[in-house]
C-alpha positions in Angstrom: 27.7 -9.2 1.7 25.5 -7.9 4.7 22.9 -5.2 4.7 22.1 -5.8 1.1 20.6 -2.6 -0.6 18.1 -3.4 -3.0 16.4 -0.9 -5.6 13.4 -1.7 -7.7 12.6 -0.6 -11.4 8.9 -0.2 -11.8 6.2 0.5 -9.4 3.4 -1.7 -10.6 1.8 -4.6 -8.3 5.0 -6.9 -8.2 7.1 -3.9 -6.8 4.4 -3.2 -4.0 4.6 -6.8 -2.9 8.2 -6.4 -2.7 8.0 -3.7 -0.5 5.7 -5.2 1.8 7.6 -8.5 1.6 10.9 -6.7 3.0 8.9 -5.0 5.6 7.9 -8.0 7.0 11.3 -9.1 7.6 12.3 -5.7 9.1 14.2 -4.3 5.9 13.2 -1.5 3.3 13.5 -1.0 -0.3 16.7 1.4 -0.9 15.7 3.0 -4.2 13.1 3.3 -6.6 13.0 4.3 -10.5 10.0 4.5 -12.8 9.7 5.8 -16.3 7.2 8.1 -14.6 8.9 10.0 -12.0 5.7 11.1 -10.0 4.9 7.2 -9.6 8.2 6.7 -8.4 7.8 9.6 -5.7 4.5 8.1 -4.5 5.8 4.8 -4.2 8.5 6.1 -1.9 6.3 7.8 0.1 4.3 5.1 0.7 6.8 2.8 1.9 9.5 5.2 3.3 12.1 4.8 0.7 15.1 6.8 0.9 16.0 7.4 -2.8 14.2 8.1 -6.1 15.7 8.8 -9.4 15.0 11.8 -11.5 16.0 9.7 -14.1 15.4 5.9 -13.6 18.6 5.0 -15.7 20.6 6.5 -12.7 19.7 3.4 -10.8 22.1 1.2 -12.9 25.2 3.4 -12.1 24.4 4.2 -8.3 27.4 2.7 -6.4 25.3 2.4 -3.3 22.9 -0.3 -5.0 23.6 -3.9 -5.0 20.8 -5.6 -6.5 17.8 -4.5 -8.7 14.7 -6.3 -8.9 13.3 -5.6 -12.6 9.7 -5.5 -12.4 8.7 -3.8 -16.0 6.9 -5.7 -18.8 9.0 -8.9 -20.2 9.6 -7.2 -23.6 11.9 -4.4 -21.9 14.0 -6.9 -19.5 16.7 -7.6 -21.8 18.2 -3.9 -22.1 17.5 -3.1 -18.4 19.5 -6.6 -17.8 22.3 -5.5 -19.8 22.7 -1.8 -18.5 22.7 -3.7 -14.8 25.1 -6.1 -15.4 27.5 -3.8 -17.2 27.6 -1.9 -14.0 28.0 -4.9 -11.7 24.7 -5.0 -10.3 22.9 -8.1 -9.3 19.4 -8.8 -10.8 16.3 -10.5 -10.0 13.8 -10.6 -12.9 10.1 -10.7 -13.3 9.1 -13.8 -14.9 9.4 -14.4 -18.2 13.0 -13.1 -17.7 13.5 -12.7 -21.4 11.5 -13.0 -24.4 13.7 -15.9 -25.8 16.7 -17.9 -25.4 19.1 -16.0 -27.3 18.5 -12.9 -24.9 19.0 -15.1 -21.9 22.0 -16.5 -23.4 23.5 -13.1 -23.8 22.7 -12.1 -20.5 24.1 -15.0 -19.0 27.3 -14.5 -20.7 27.4 -11.3 -19.7 26.8 -11.8 -16.0 29.6 -14.4 -16.0 32.0 -11.7 -17.6 31.0 -9.5 -14.8 30.8 -11.7 -12.1 27.2 -10.8 -11.0 24.0 -13.0 -9.9 20.9 -13.0 -12.2 17.7 -14.7 -11.3 14.1 -15.2 -12.2 11.4 -14.4 -9.7 9.9 -18.0 -10.2 7.8 -18.4 -7.0 7.8 -22.1 -7.7 11.4 -22.4 -7.1 11.3 -21.1 -3.8 8.2 -22.0 -2.0 9.0 -24.1 1.0 6.6 -26.8 0.0 8.5 -27.4 -3.0 11.7 -28.0 -1.3 10.0 -30.6 1.1 8.5 -32.4 -1.8 11.9 -32.5 -3.6 12.9 -34.3 -0.2 10.3 -36.8 -0.5 11.0 -37.6 -3.8 14.7 -38.1 -3.3 13.9 -40.6 -0.5 12.6 -42.9 -2.9 9.5 -43.9 -1.3 7.3 -42.5 -4.2 9.5 -44.2 -6.8 10.4 -42.7 -10.2 8.6 -39.7 -11.5 7.0 -40.8 -14.9 4.2 -38.4 -15.7 3.3 -34.7 -15.0 0.1 -33.1 -15.7 -0.5 -29.5 -15.5 -3.6 -27.2 -15.8 -3.5 -23.1 -16.0 -6.6 -21.2 -17.3 -7.4 -17.4 -16.6 -10.2 -15.5 -18.1 -9.2 -12.2 -20.1 -11.0 -10.0 -22.4 -10.1 -10.6 -26.2 -7.9 -7.4 -26.2 -5.1 -9.7 -24.6 -1.5 -8.7 -25.8 0.5 -11.0 -23.7 0.2 -14.5 -24.9 -0.2 -17.7 -22.8 3.2 -19.2 -23.0 5.2 -16.3 -21.7 2.6 -15.0 -18.9 1.2 -18.3 -17.7 3.0 -21.3 -19.5 6.3 -20.5 -17.7 4.6 -21.6 -14.6 3.9 -24.8 -15.7 6.9 -25.5 -17.5 8.9 -24.3 -14.3 7.1 -26.8 -12.3 7.5 -29.6 -14.8 11.3 -29.0 -14.9 11.7 -28.4 -11.4 10.3 -32.4 -10.8 12.2 -34.0 -14.0 15.4 -35.5 -13.9 16.4 -33.7 -17.0 15.2 -30.9 -19.7 12.3 -32.5 -21.8 13.6 -32.2 -25.6 10.7 -33.8 -27.4 8.0 -31.3 -27.9 4.6 -31.3 -29.5 1.8 -28.9 -29.2 -1.5 -27.5 -30.4 -2.6 -24.0 -30.6 -5.7 -21.8 -31.1 -4.7 -17.8 -31.6 -6.9 -15.1 -29.9 -8.3 -12.4 -32.4 -5.1 -10.2 -31.6 -3.1 -12.9 -32.8 -1.3 -14.0 -29.5 -1.5 -17.8 -28.1 -4.9 -17.5 -26.3 -5.1 -21.2 -25.8 -2.4 -24.1 -26.3 -2.0 -27.9 -25.4 1.4 -29.2 -25.0 3.2 -32.5 -24.6 6.8 -33.1 -23.7 9.1 -35.9 -23.1 12.6 -36.2 -22.0 15.4 -38.9 -22.6 14.6 -40.4 -19.1 11.1 -41.3 -20.6 9.5 -38.8 -18.3 6.3 -37.1 -20.0 4.3 -34.2 -19.3 1.1 -32.6 -20.3 0.1 -29.0 -20.2 -3.4 -27.1 -20.8 -3.1 -23.4 -20.8 -5.8 -20.9 -21.5 -6.4 -17.1 -21.3 -10.0 -17.2 -22.1 -11.4 -20.1 -20.1 -11.1 -20.4 -16.3 -9.6 -23.6 -14.9 -8.0 -24.5 -11.6 -4.0 -24.3 -11.3 -3.7 -27.8 -10.7 -0.3 -29.9 -11.1 0.2 -33.5 -10.7 3.3 -35.6 -10.4 2.7 -39.1 -10.9 5.2 -41.8 -10.0 5.6 -45.4 -9.7 4.3 -45.7 -6.2 1.8 -42.9 -5.7 1.1 -39.4 -6.8 1.4 -35.6 -5.5 -1.4 -33.1 -6.2 -0.9 -29.4 -5.8 -3.4 -26.9 -6.2 -2.9 -22.9 -6.9 0.7 -24.3 -7.7 2.5 -21.0 -8.5 2.3 -19.9 -4.8 1.6 -23.4 -3.4 2.0 -24.1 0.5 0.5 -27.5 0.6 0.2 -30.4 -1.2 -1.3 -34.1 -1.0 0.5 -37.3 -1.5 -1.3 -40.3 -2.3 0.4 -43.8 -1.9 -1.3 -45.9 -4.3 -0.8 -49.4 -2.7 -2.2 -48.4 0.7 -4.6 -45.7 -0.4 -2.7 -43.6 2.8 -2.9 -39.9 2.1 0.1 -37.3 3.3 -0.8 -33.8 3.6 2.6 -31.7 3.1 2.3 -28.2 4.4 5.2 -25.9 4.6 5.5 -22.0 4.2 2.8 -19.4 3.6 1.4 -18.2 0.2 1.8 -14.6 1.6 5.5 -15.1 1.8 6.1 -15.9 -1.6 8.2 -12.9 -2.5 10.1 -13.3 0.9 11.3 -16.3 -0.1 12.6 -15.2 -3.4 14.3 -12.3 -2.0 16.2 -14.3 0.6 17.4 -17.1 -1.9 18.4 -14.2 -4.3 20.5 -12.8 -1.1 21.9 -16.4 -0.4 22.9 -16.2 -4.2 24.6 -13.0 -3.8 26.6 -14.1 -0.7 27.9 -17.3 -2.9 25.1 -19.8 -3.1 24.2 -19.2 -6.9 22.8 -22.6 -7.1 19.7 -21.7 -5.2 18.4 -19.6 -7.8 18.2 -22.4 -10.2 19.6 -20.4 -13.4 19.9 -23.7 -15.2 16.2 -24.5 -15.0 15.5 -21.1 -15.7 17.4 -21.6 -18.9 16.1 -24.8 -19.8 12.2 -23.4 -19.7 13.4 -20.7 -21.7 14.7 -23.0 -24.2 11.5 -24.8 -24.3 9.1 -21.7 -24.8 11.3 -20.6 -27.5 11.0 -23.9 -29.4 7.1 -24.0 -28.8 6.8 -20.3 -30.2 9.2 -21.1 -33.2 7.2 -24.1 -34.1 3.9 -21.9 -34.0 5.7 -19.2 -36.0 5.3 -16.5 -33.2 7.7 -13.5 -33.0 7.4 -10.5 -30.9 8.0 -7.1 -32.6 11.1 -6.8 -30.4 12.5 -9.8 -31.9 12.4 -8.8 -35.4 14.3 -5.8 -35.0 
């Protein structure tokens, strides 16, 4: 499919980044919809978008739309996803793609029935530096991946309503799944709740059947670097600001030699996602790594289940 027509649902930060990304590659968003019509009008004027829907729901039945980027809050995703899929629209969905595994499984089954592509907008899976690091690991010169250690901490006021798992943990777990040979199925954790009842801080310990282990420290009320380290038999990889990383340092333990790996540009993170999504629409579905997305959602669902955490939408 050439000249793929994108629509965007929502006009927040990510929608603005998407518009800028398409402009950089000489393209434009075809249509925009928002619950507040005036915001959609303002967004369209800002980026020269051709079509604004009086009712954003018309986006799902517009025969000119090929793919929709859903950028709304994650508790709204599944209903919008189902509407889009039933009308034959491909969808790219902001992380976390759904609230839980049940929702994602439902969407995947529906997508298979209607032959459409669904993908999560997980930058880690599309940044060029990660693809390069995968090549290095596949070459065998670092040996087997044994241990992955992750940190992600931001500082938010105590009126937080989104928990650490779906807000930032999804990045750490996606990083882990990307570098592990198979999904971790042995999960342990410690949890600290925020006054609002959501998961403010968590420590996670994971292991898969291949003996690979990972640790994760998450916090929404304690700043820490976004740092990932992949420890192998013959060296280790360090990545800072890993959600949109463009560089990594590989240290070979026997010689002490360091290799700097630089690929891509942080500022082009959404370009890489959008182009991979278009590749998937044109037949290369594996480049969206939906199987990894499912594994990560399964892990997040299992962790929250062990904490007794549910969202209001899950209780309906």
